[in-house]
C-alpha positions as CSV (number, residue, x, y, z in Angstrom):
1,M,0.0,0.0,0.0
2,K,2.9,2.4,0.8
3,K,4.4,1.7,-2.6
4,V,1.1,2.4,-4.4
5,L,0.6,5.6,-2.4
6,G,4.1,6.7,-3.1
7,T,3.6,6.2,-6.8
8,V,0.4,8.2,-6.8
9,V,2.1,11.1,-4.9
10,T,5.0,11.0,-7.4
11,L,2.6,11.1,-10.4
12,L,0.7,14.1,-8.9
13,L,4.0,16.0,-8.3
14,V,5.1,15.3,-11.9
15,L,1.7,16.6,-13.2
16,L,1.9,19.6,-11.0
17,L,5.4,20.5,-12.2
18,A,4.4,20.0,-15.8
19,A,1.4,22.3,-15.3
20,C,3.6,24.9,-13.7
21,G,6.0,24.9,-16.7
22,P,6.5,28.2,-18.5
23,D,4.1,29.1,-21.3
24,R,6.2,30.0,-24.3
25,E,5.6,31.0,-27.8
26,E,6.7,28.2,-30.1
27,T,8.1,30.5,-32.9
28,G,11.8,30.7,-32.7
29,D,12.2,28.5,-29.6
30,T,14.3,25.9,-31.4
31,D,16.6,28.2,-33.4
32,T,20.2,27.8,-32.3
33,G,23.5,29.5,-32.5
34,G,22.4,32.5,-30.4
35,T,19.7,33.4,-33.0
36,D,15.9,33.8,-32.9
37,T,13.4,34.3,-35.7
38,D,11.2,37.3,-35.9
39,N,7.5,37.2,-37.1
40,G,8.6,37.7,-40.7
41,G,10.8,34.6,-40.6
42,T,14.1,36.6,-40.8
43,E,16.9,35.2,-38.7
44,V,18.0,37.8,-36.1
45,E,20.5,37.8,-33.3
46,A,18.9,36.8,-30.0
47,E,19.3,39.5,-27.3
48,K,22.4,38.7,-25.2
49,P,21.7,38.0,-21.5
50,E,23.7,39.8,-18.8
51,E,25.1,36.3,-17.9
52,L,24.6,32.6,-18.4
53,T,24.6,30.2,-15.5
54,M,25.6,26.5,-15.3
55,W,25.6,24.0,-12.5
56,V,28.9,21.9,-12.7
57,N,29.3,18.6,-10.9
58,D,31.3,19.0,-7.7
59,E,34.6,17.5,-8.8
60,E,37.6,19.7,-8.7
61,D,39.0,18.7,-12.1
62,Q,35.7,19.2,-13.8
63,L,35.3,22.6,-12.2
64,D,38.7,23.6,-13.3
65,A,38.1,22.5,-16.9
66,Y,34.8,24.3,-17.2
67,E,36.1,27.5,-15.7
68,M,38.8,27.6,-18.4
69,I,36.3,26.8,-21.2
70,A,33.7,29.4,-19.8
71,E,36.4,32.1,-19.9
72,K,37.0,31.4,-23.6
73,F,33.3,31.5,-24.3
74,E,33.1,35.0,-22.6
75,E,36.0,36.2,-24.6
76,E,34.4,35.1,-27.9
77,H,30.8,36.1,-27.2
78,G,31.0,38.8,-24.5
79,I,28.7,36.9,-22.1
80,P,29.9,36.1,-18.6
81,V,29.3,32.5,-17.4
82,K,28.5,31.9,-13.8
83,I,29.5,28.5,-12.6
84,T,28.0,26.9,-9.5
85,E,29.5,23.8,-7.9
86,F,26.6,21.3,-7.5
87,S,26.6,17.5,-7.3
88,M,24.9,16.2,-10.5
89,L,22.9,13.7,-8.5
90,D,21.3,16.5,-6.5
91,Q,20.6,19.0,-9.3
92,M,17.2,17.7,-10.4
93,D,15.7,18.0,-7.0
94,A,16.9,21.5,-6.7
95,I,15.7,22.6,-10.2
96,S,12.2,21.2,-9.4
97,L,12.1,23.7,-6.6
98,D,14.2,26.6,-8.0
99,G,13.2,26.5,-11.6
100,P,9.6,27.7,-11.4
101,A,10.8,30.7,-9.2
102,G,13.4,31.6,-11.8
103,R,16.4,30.7,-9.6
104,G,17.7,27.7,-11.5
105,P,20.6,27.6,-14.0
106,D,20.4,27.9,-17.7
107,L,22.3,24.6,-18.1
108,F,22.5,21.6,-15.7
109,F,24.6,18.4,-15.9
110,Q,23.2,14.9,-15.8
111,P,24.0,11.3,-16.6
112,N,21.9,9.9,-19.5
113,D,20.2,7.3,-17.4
114,R,18.4,10.1,-15.5
115,L,17.1,11.8,-18.6
116,G,13.7,10.1,-18.6
117,Q,13.0,11.3,-15.1
118,A,14.1,14.8,-16.0
119,V,11.7,14.8,-19.0
120,L,8.8,13.3,-17.0
121,E,9.2,16.0,-14.3
122,G,9.2,18.7,-16.9
123,L,12.7,20.0,-16.1
124,A,14.6,19.6,-19.4
125,R,13.9,21.7,-22.5
126,E,13.3,20.1,-25.8
127,I,15.9,21.1,-28.4
128,E,16.4,20.8,-32.1
129,L,19.8,20.4,-33.7
130,T,20.9,20.7,-37.3
131,E,23.0,18.1,-39.1
132,E,25.9,20.6,-38.9
133,Q,25.6,20.9,-35.2
134,L,25.5,17.1,-34.8
135,E,28.8,16.6,-36.6
136,G,31.5,15.2,-34.4
137,Y,29.4,13.7,-31.7
138,T,29.2,9.9,-31.5
139,E,25.8,8.6,-32.7
140,G,25.4,6.7,-29.4
141,A,26.0,9.7,-27.3
142,I,23.4,11.8,-29.2
143,Q,21.0,8.9,-28.8
144,A,21.7,8.8,-25.1
145,F,20.1,12.2,-24.7
146,S,17.1,11.5,-26.9
147,Y,13.9,10.4,-25.2
148,E,11.0,8.9,-27.2
149,G,12.5,10.3,-30.4
150,V,13.0,13.9,-29.0
151,Q,16.4,15.4,-28.3
152,Y,16.8,16.9,-24.8
153,G,20.5,17.2,-24.2
154,I,24.0,17.7,-25.6
155,P,26.5,14.9,-24.7
156,A,29.8,15.9,-23.1
157,V,31.6,12.8,-22.0
158,T,31.2,9.0,-22.3
159,E,32.5,6.1,-20.3
160,T,32.6,2.4,-21.2
161,Y,34.9,-0.6,-20.5
162,A,37.5,-2.5,-22.4
163,L,40.0,-5.3,-22.1
164,Y,43.1,-4.9,-19.9
165,Y,45.8,-7.6,-20.2
166,N,49.1,-8.4,-18.7
167,K,51.8,-8.5,-21.4
168,D,54.0,-10.8,-19.1
169,L,51.3,-13.4,-19.4
170,V,49.6,-12.7,-22.7
171,D,51.9,-12.2,-25.7
172,E,49.5,-10.6,-28.2
173,A,46.3,-8.6,-27.8
174,P,43.3,-11.0,-28.0
175,Q,41.2,-10.3,-31.1
176,T,38.3,-12.7,-30.5
177,F,36.7,-14.4,-27.6
178,E,38.0,-17.7,-28.9
179,D,41.4,-16.2,-28.2
180,I,40.2,-15.4,-24.7
181,E,39.0,-18.9,-24.1
182,T,42.4,-20.3,-25.4
183,I,44.2,-18.0,-22.9
184,A,41.9,-19.1,-20.1
185,A,42.6,-22.8,-20.9
186,D,46.3,-22.3,-21.0
187,L,46.8,-20.1,-17.9
188,T,44.1,-21.1,-15.5
189,N,45.2,-22.9,-12.4
190,A,42.5,-22.3,-9.8
191,S,44.3,-24.0,-7.0
192,N,47.0,-21.3,-7.2
193,D,44.4,-18.5,-7.9
194,E,45.8,-18.1,-11.4
195,Y,43.4,-17.3,-14.3
196,G,43.6,-16.5,-17.9
197,F,40.6,-14.3,-18.0
198,L,38.2,-12.8,-15.4
199,M,35.2,-10.5,-15.4
200,E,32.4,-9.5,-13.1
201,A,30.1,-12.1,-14.6
202,T,27.0,-11.5,-12.6
203,N,27.0,-7.7,-13.2
204,F,24.6,-7.0,-16.1
205,Y,26.6,-3.8,-16.9
206,Y,29.4,-6.0,-18.2
207,L,27.2,-8.9,-19.4
208,Y,25.1,-6.8,-21.8
209,P,27.5,-7.0,-24.8
210,F,27.5,-10.8,-24.8
211,L,23.7,-11.0,-24.9
212,D,23.6,-8.3,-27.5
213,A,26.1,-10.2,-29.7
214,Y,23.7,-13.1,-29.9
215,G,20.5,-11.1,-30.5
216,G,19.4,-10.3,-26.9
217,Y,18.2,-6.9,-26.0
218,V,17.0,-4.9,-23.0
219,F,14.0,-3.0,-24.5
220,N,13.0,-3.1,-28.1
221,Q,13.2,0.3,-29.9
222,D,11.1,1.8,-32.6
223,A,12.3,3.6,-35.7
224,D,12.7,6.8,-33.7
225,G,14.8,5.1,-31.0
226,A,12.0,5.2,-28.4
227,Y,12.2,2.2,-25.9
228,D,9.2,-0.1,-25.4
229,S,9.3,-1.0,-21.7
230,K,6.8,-3.8,-22.4
231,D,9.1,-5.6,-24.8
232,V,12.1,-7.1,-22.8
233,G,14.4,-9.3,-24.8
234,L,16.6,-10.8,-22.0
235,A,15.2,-14.3,-22.2
236,N,15.0,-14.7,-26.0
237,A,16.9,-17.4,-27.9
238,G,20.0,-15.1,-28.3
239,S,20.2,-14.2,-24.6
240,I,19.9,-17.9,-23.7
241,E,22.7,-18.8,-26.1
242,A,25.0,-16.1,-24.7
243,A,24.3,-17.1,-21.1
244,E,25.0,-20.7,-21.9
245,R,28.4,-19.7,-23.3
246,I,29.1,-17.7,-20.1
247,Q,28.0,-20.6,-17.9
248,G,30.5,-22.8,-19.8
249,W,33.3,-20.6,-18.5
250,F,32.3,-21.4,-15.0
251,N,31.7,-25.1,-15.8
252,D,35.2,-25.3,-17.2
253,G,36.7,-23.6,-14.2
254,F,37.9,-20.6,-16.1
255,I,36.1,-18.2,-13.7
256,P,35.4,-18.9,-10.1
257,T,31.9,-18.7,-8.6
258,G,31.5,-15.7,-6.4
259,I,33.7,-13.5,-8.5
260,N,33.3,-9.8,-7.9
261,G,35.2,-6.6,-8.7
262,D,37.4,-6.7,-5.6
263,I,38.5,-10.2,-6.1
264,M,39.2,-9.6,-9.8
265,N,41.1,-6.4,-9.2
266,G,43.3,-7.9,-6.5
267,L,44.3,-11.0,-8.5
268,F,45.0,-8.9,-11.7
269,E,47.1,-6.4,-9.7
270,D,49.0,-9.3,-8.2
271,G,50.0,-10.5,-11.7
272,K,47.8,-13.7,-11.5
273,V,45.4,-13.0,-14.3
274,G,46.0,-12.7,-18.0
275,A,43.2,-10.4,-18.9
276,V,40.2,-8.6,-17.3
277,I,37.3,-6.5,-18.4
278,S,37.0,-3.2,-16.6
279,G,36.7,0.6,-17.0
280,P,39.1,3.5,-17.1
281,W,38.7,4.2,-13.4
282,N,41.1,1.3,-12.7
283,I,43.9,2.6,-14.8
284,P,45.8,4.3,-11.9
285,N,45.7,1.1,-9.7
286,Y,46.5,-1.3,-12.5
287,Q,49.3,0.9,-13.8
288,A,50.8,1.2,-10.3
289,A,50.8,-2.6,-9.9
290,L,51.8,-3.8,-13.4
291,G,53.8,-0.8,-14.8
292,D,54.9,-1.4,-18.4
293,S,53.3,-4.8,-18.4
294,L,49.8,-3.3,-18.6
295,A,48.0,-2.9,-21.9
296,V,44.4,-2.0,-22.9
297,V,42.5,-2.9,-26.1
298,P,38.9,-2.8,-27.2
299,L,36.8,-5.8,-26.3
300,P,37.6,-8.9,-28.4
301,M,35.0,-9.7,-31.1
302,I,32.3,-12.4,-31.2
303,N,31.1,-13.8,-34.5
304,D,33.5,-11.4,-36.3
305,E,31.7,-8.4,-34.9
306,P,32.9,-5.8,-32.4
307,L,31.1,-6.1,-29.0
308,A,28.7,-3.3,-28.2
309,S,29.5,-2.5,-24.6
310,F,27.2,-0.4,-22.4
311,S,28.2,3.2,-22.1
312,G,27.3,5.9,-19.6
313,V,27.0,9.3,-21.1
314,K,27.0,12.6,-19.2
315,G,25.9,15.9,-20.8
316,W,24.1,19.2,-20.6
317,L,20.4,19.8,-20.4
318,I,18.7,23.2,-20.8
319,N,16.5,24.2,-17.9
320,E,12.9,24.2,-19.0
321,Y,12.4,27.5,-17.1
322,T,15.3,29.4,-18.6
323,E,14.6,32.7,-20.3
324,N,17.9,32.4,-22.3
325,Y,17.2,29.3,-24.4
326,E,19.0,30.4,-27.6
327,W,22.2,31.4,-25.8
328,A,22.0,28.4,-23.4
329,L,22.1,26.1,-26.4
330,E,24.9,28.1,-27.9
331,L,26.9,27.6,-24.6
332,A,26.1,23.9,-24.5
333,L,27.4,23.4,-28.0
334,Y,30.5,25.5,-27.3
335,I,31.5,23.7,-24.1
336,T,31.2,20.3,-25.9
337,N,32.8,21.2,-29.2
338,A,36.1,19.5,-30.3
339,E,38.4,22.2,-28.8
340,S,36.6,22.4,-25.5
341,S,36.3,18.7,-25.3
342,L,40.1,18.3,-25.7
343,T,40.6,20.9,-22.9
344,Y,38.2,19.0,-20.7
345,F,39.9,15.7,-21.4
346,E,43.3,17.1,-20.6
347,T,42.1,18.5,-17.4
348,A,39.4,16.2,-16.1
349,A,40.6,12.9,-17.9
350,E,37.1,12.0,-19.1
351,L,36.5,10.8,-22.6
352,P,34.8,13.2,-25.0
353,A,31.6,12.0,-26.5
354,R,33.0,12.9,-29.9
355,T,34.9,11.2,-32.8
356,D,36.9,14.2,-33.8
357,V,39.1,14.6,-30.7
358,T,42.5,12.9,-30.8
359,I,43.3,11.2,-27.5
360,D,47.0,11.2,-26.9
361,D,47.0,8.5,-24.2
362,E,47.7,4.8,-25.0
363,F,45.2,3.5,-22.4
364,M,42.4,6.0,-22.9
365,A,42.7,5.8,-26.7
366,S,41.6,2.2,-26.4
367,F,38.5,3.2,-24.4
368,S,37.8,5.9,-27.0
369,E,38.0,3.3,-29.7
370,Q,35.6,1.0,-27.8
371,A,33.3,3.9,-27.2
372,E,32.6,4.1,-30.9
373,F,30.9,0.6,-30.7
374,A,29.2,1.3,-27.3
375,V,25.5,1.8,-26.8
376,P,24.1,4.0,-24.1
377,M,22.2,2.4,-21.2
378,P,18.5,2.9,-21.8
379,N,17.4,6.2,-20.3
380,I,13.8,5.3,-19.4
381,P,12.8,4.9,-15.7
382,A,12.1,1.2,-16.4
383,M,15.8,0.5,-16.7
384,S,16.1,0.7,-12.9
385,Q,14.1,-2.6,-12.8
386,I,16.7,-4.5,-14.9
387,W,19.7,-4.7,-12.6
388,G,18.6,-6.7,-9.6
389,P,16.7,-9.5,-11.4
390,M,19.5,-10.0,-14.0
391,E,22.2,-10.1,-11.3
392,D,20.2,-12.8,-9.4
393,A,19.7,-14.7,-12.7
394,F,23.4,-14.9,-13.4
395,I,24.3,-15.8,-9.8
396,H,22.1,-18.8,-10.3
397,I,23.5,-19.4,-13.8
398,T,27.1,-19.3,-12.7
399,Q,26.2,-21.8,-10.0
400,G,24.9,-24.3,-12.5
401,S,21.1,-23.5,-12.7
402,D,19.1,-24.0,-15.8
403,V,19.8,-21.0,-18.0
404,T,16.4,-20.7,-19.7
405,E,14.6,-21.0,-16.4
406,A,16.8,-18.4,-14.7
407,L,16.4,-15.9,-17.5
408,E,12.7,-16.4,-17.9
409,D,12.2,-16.0,-14.1
410,A,14.2,-12.8,-14.3
411,V,12.2,-11.3,-17.1
412,Q,8.9,-12.2,-15.3
413,Q,10.2,-10.3,-12.3
414,I,11.3,-7.4,-14.4
415,E,7.9,-7.1,-16.2
416,A,6.0,-7.3,-12.9
417,D,8.2,-4.6,-11.4
418,I,7.9,-2.3,-14.4
419,E,4.1,-2.7,-14.4
420,L,4.0,-1.7,-10.8
421,Q,6.3,1.2,-11.5
422,E,4.2,2.5,-14.4
423,S,0.8,1.9,-12.8
């Protein structure tokens, strides 16, 4: 009863916020580049605001980067940019209160998996981008900030995972997962905690590319990219085939049951594992432990196709309540262009969500290459119901349970949870 009441209250709040949204004229609202359109259809310069405001995530390196970028924007456009330090996970709650009163920022910063909630709460402004403005951004990153076929944000950075390997144990970069399985067979000696290959094989974040490679999917998408939360493809024939292959790694003793990130990282840093799948956040620790023996490459292929890893994308949304839409969009495009993205990478060490930025770092370059094949995690609220049931399913699968039964049980649970969430 408490869950139902909470859902009703949340829905009422969403409707109230939407009703309180600003009433704007449609004409000219979607023109970009600091321009508006007058009643005669002539493109004119939008009036410059006294300043633009942006909420930047509360990480020192990120703040430093955006302060440098904002200074250049002011030099070029003559508009000061006020930066406020604000945790990105707290920004939406604040905007829901400050926005209607005109106290919110022009731009705020969010991960793509929170976009659906921002749209449902009426906090993010719909935008329109030309083909020229879209040039340079990765297709997946743009898609990450599209909700039901409508664009709501400009991507800034992307994060995914790749394959690390120890050159002392693995002579050449693995190209396929058949190579990985050969390495596992050659190097694994479980009695000495030595393994050819390890991954967090119950974490769906890392499991997704394998299911995708065989035809599994999280939510089906229509031609516009909108997700159908009622069509979950995690127990179809492809997902089952992928899960059976993963179960085989445990049956063959290549990966120990109970594997988790801490165990995997410890063994790899101790030089006892040939290769692992992980993200760029582990570069400092892995490099400190393995030194020149460390290498990173994109994920090995399956069926002669690159693996589509999950990516998390962070980017800029325009506050629905801003009075400076045209210049807010101009600022968002400026701070995520190729030059600004390179400045941001060199300062904050996060990968640009672009294909036209050269990454001069042997490790990060491999993550950048993998990012070109990555797909963003679905940004609809129903995605929150995927993680728990899929982790439970793969815990059972790695312990020898029937694969089909485990996945079908997980999907039944996911569908029931989504129905409750959306009711």
